Phi, psi and omega in degrees: 000120175253163185231122172206144187230159173294149167290143178302149177299153177297128185267341178214147184214154172235140179288129176268104184290344181288339182279333181189140179300141180212138177277159177304324180293318178297318180299314181297318180294316182297315181293326178297315178293322179299313179296324178295322176297319178294333182278349177296156177301150184301335179255003181269073185291329178298317178297317181296312181299317181299313184287321177294326177296319178293324176297318179293321178298325179286327179214095188295349179255033185268088186300317182297325179292320176298316180300312182293323177294322177300319178298319178292321178298318181296319178298333178272000181080013180268076191296316183290323176296319179295316179301317180297321180292315179296320180294322179293321178300318179292321178300319181288316181233093184299345178255026185274099186302313183300324180297313179296314183298311184293325176293324178298317178299317178300312182297319178298319179296334179269000180083012179266073192290324180296317178295323178297315180299318179300318181288322175299320178296322178296318177295319181289332176295329179273329180216088186297341183259018179283098187301317181300327178290321176296318179294317179296318178297317178299319180295320178295317176299317182297316179297329180272358175093006180267083186294325181296312179294322179298314181299320180298320180293317180291323176300317180294320178299318180292322177299320182283323183217091186285005179240023179259106189303317183301331178296315179292319180300310183296323176292326176299323177300319178298313179300320179296316179297329179274000183063026173269076195294320180296319178293321178297314179301319180299316181289321177293324178293320177295322176303314182292323176300318182282328181214091183297349180263010183280089192302315187290341175293322176293316181299312183286330174294324177297320177302315179298316182296321177298316180295334178271000178083015182256073183292331180299309178291328178298319178300320178300315180292321180292326176296320178292320177300317179296321177300320182276331182227070188293345181257012178259112186294341182299326179296315181291319179299314181292320181290325177300317179296319179294318178299319179299316180295332178276355177089011180259084184292326182296311179293325179298318181292322178299315180293321180299317180294321179295318179297318179297320179296318179294321178297320178295322180296320179297316180295323180295327180288000000 
């Protein structure tokens, strides 16, 4: 599990009259619909899409409205509609950082890693210190198997913002893949220091500890992972194996049964 997120939608906007002529009445109407979209609940994507669409209808060159509608479309799983919106925002405003970044996140999610890297680079050309873009670019490199490039991106993100947990977590994944277990443990531990609720940092630190033969500490991390992600069977499966190696067959069997029950529930769904 890697971590990269969309940039938040634009919360305030001004009409750029240089992109297309607009009357004061059109401008006022478009911004009113835009603000109404921002006022929708964070999970009310239908409301957001409707209001941003009305803003665009009032002013078709409203890049921020396309960007925000794209974010809502993406949240609804409407990938091609979201891609079209982010691309339109960029077409209207070629220096629109959010458009490049959000399209990159979409492309990475679709497995189009080369395109994602190009868009992250476009965002970074406009804002070299955009930490999320470095993390996103690193994640795309990592998914495509370029560990060296991925590590460089995460190193840069950490240099820019040493208190951003996902940078350490993602770099820890690289160390784990390279079997550099001590370095991986260090990065997962730093992730947890910065964000004690970061469930997968506990899971992957446990993986490292198991490989180092420290099943006792691994059980502690797996117990915390289960506390944070009680419906993820991986925690129970891994802890059952650790209990077996520690000689506690009774606890291992309890975890094995719980993991099996969760697997059956997933299949039933």
